[in-house]
N, C-alpha and C positions, 0 to 999 in steps of 0.2 A: 503492499499500498504504499501512496506515496501521496502528499498534505500539497493540495495545488489554491491556487488559484483563479476563480470562472473572472475571465472577462466580460462575457457575455454569457445568458442563460444556456446554462447544461441541461439536458432529459435524461431521465434513466437509463442506463444501459447505451450511452453516445462514446461513442469512441473519443477520446481526448483529442488535441495536436498541439503544440506547443506555438503560441504566439510570439509574431515579432516583437522582439525587443525594441524599447523606445526607450528613449534618455529620461524617461518617469517610471517607468515600470521593467521588472526584472522577470520572474519569469512567470510568466500565465498562462494557460489551457484554454481554448476555444473546440468547440465539437467541430471536429474534421469537417471538410467542405466534398464538393463534387471536385473542386481544380486543384491539380497540381499536389495532393496528397501523396505521402512515399510514408513506407515506413518508419523511415529512420528520424519523423517527424512527429511519431506516436508517441504520447508518454503514459499513455493508459485507457482502464475504461471505466465509465462511474457507476455504480452502482446504486446510486442516487441522486435524484438530479437535485444539482449546486446551481441557486441565482446569481446572477447578473454582481457581480465585485463581491464574493459572497467567499467562503472556504471551504473546503470537501475534500472529504480521501474519495481516491481513482484506484485502482486494482491499476500495478504496474509488473504484475508477473505472475505467472500461473492460472489455472481456469477461472472462467470467469464467464458470466450473461455480456452479451454486445448483439447490439442490434445492426440486422445483417439484409443484403438485399437478398434477395428470392435466388435460388440454384447456388448460394456459393458454397464451395466445396471445402474441405477440412483442409488447413494450413494456408488459405489463399487469403490474400488482405487489402490491395492498392487496388481502385480503381475509376469508372466514372459512375459516381450512389450519388445518392441522395442525403443530404449533409447528418454525419453524426455515424453513419452505417458506414460497414464498410463492407466491401466488394470484390470476385476476383478479377482477374483480367484472363 
């Protein structure tokens, strides 16, 4: 588990990625989006909803529930998908 700050609201079971840091922010996460995600940006998966600008725990290792696109095969992760979901390519 890892303790993070949500820059935007995160829905339960969403895949979370690192938000690009700025001069005033350090390590914040957002839900994954449908453009330019890769497994290198994934921080973990929220097992509870986290409100915008709130702190919460996300799973960073091991088995957990995650929102996924239909037809996702075991071991697949990145692709074109709805925000917060994982999908294979």
